[in-house]
C-alpha positions in Angstrom: -0.1 0.0 -0.1 2.9 2.4 0.9 4.3 1.9 -2.6 1.0 3.1 -4.2 1.1 6.5 -2.6 5.1 6.6 -2.6 5.7 6.2 -6.3 3.3 8.9 -7.8 4.1 11.2 -4.8 7.8 11.1 -5.8 7.2 11.8 -9.6 5.0 14.7 -8.3 7.8 16.1 -6.2 10.6 16.0 -9.1 8.2 17.5 -11.5 7.5 20.3 -9.0 11.1 20.6 -8.4 11.9 21.2 -12.1 9.0 23.1 -12.6 10.2 25.2 -9.4 13.6 25.7 -11.1 12.1 27.1 -14.5 9.7 29.3 -12.9 12.5 30.9 -11.0 14.8 31.3 -13.8 11.9 33.1 -15.9 11.4 35.7 -13.2 12.7 39.0 -13.8 14.9 40.5 -11.3 14.3 43.2 -9.1 16.4 45.6 -11.0 14.2 45.4 -13.7 16.0 42.8 -15.5 14.3 40.6 -18.2 14.8 37.3 -16.5 17.0 34.4 -17.3 15.3 32.6 -20.0 12.6 34.8 -21.2 14.1 37.9 -22.6 11.6 40.8 -23.5 9.0 38.4 -24.3 7.8 38.1 -20.9 7.3 41.7 -20.7 5.4 41.9 -23.9 3.1 39.0 -23.1 2.0 39.8 -19.7 2.5 43.5 -19.6 4.6 45.4 -17.2 3.6 44.0 -14.1 1.5 41.0 -15.0 4.4 38.9 -15.4 5.6 39.4 -12.0 2.5 38.8 -10.3 1.7 35.7 -12.2 5.0 34.2 -11.7 5.0 35.2 -8.2 1.7 33.2 -7.5 3.0 30.4 -9.8 6.3 30.3 -7.8 4.6 30.5 -4.2 2.1 27.6 -5.3 5.0 25.5 -6.8 7.1 25.8 -3.5 4.3 25.0 -1.5 3.7 22.0 -3.3 7.4 21.2 -3.1 7.5 21.5 0.5 4.5 19.5 1.3 5.4 16.5 -0.8 9.0 16.7 0.7 7.4 16.6 4.1 5.1 13.8 3.2 7.8 11.6 1.4 10.1 12.3 4.7 7.1 11.1 6.9 6.4 8.2 4.7 9.7 6.8 5.1 10.3 7.2 8.7 6.9 5.8 9.2 8.1 2.5 7.5 7.7 -0.7 10.0 11.1 -2.0 8.5 14.3 -0.5 9.6 17.4 -0.5 7.2 19.0 -2.5 9.9 16.4 -5.2 9.5 16.6 -5.3 6.0 20.2 -5.7 5.7 20.2 -8.7 8.2 17.3 -10.3 6.3 19.2 -9.8 3.0 22.4 -11.1 4.5 20.8 -14.1 6.1 19.2 -15.3 2.6 20.9 -18.0 1.1 23.2 -17.1 -1.5 23.5 -19.0 -4.8 27.0 -20.5 -6.1 28.0 -19.0 -9.6 29.3 -22.6 -10.2 25.6 -24.2 -9.8 
């Protein structure tokens, strides 16, 4: 059951991370710069302040999603009933097949 939640949540976390990086790079700087990736296109498409407002809200939403998925994944991994020591002990106790067989 845990894998059913953990795998899609991990994918969502990675996508949120990559999207957050992209949104931060697109934003114009405080000095009125043109942004790392967008050039003057963002100013023309969104207007003078429209790009800043839309990108700021997108950044906040994506950052919140990133933090929520981070905390959830941390909780899921720490609440597992099997510790890593138990998993290593089980793997070490398993009979090993010989390569000559």
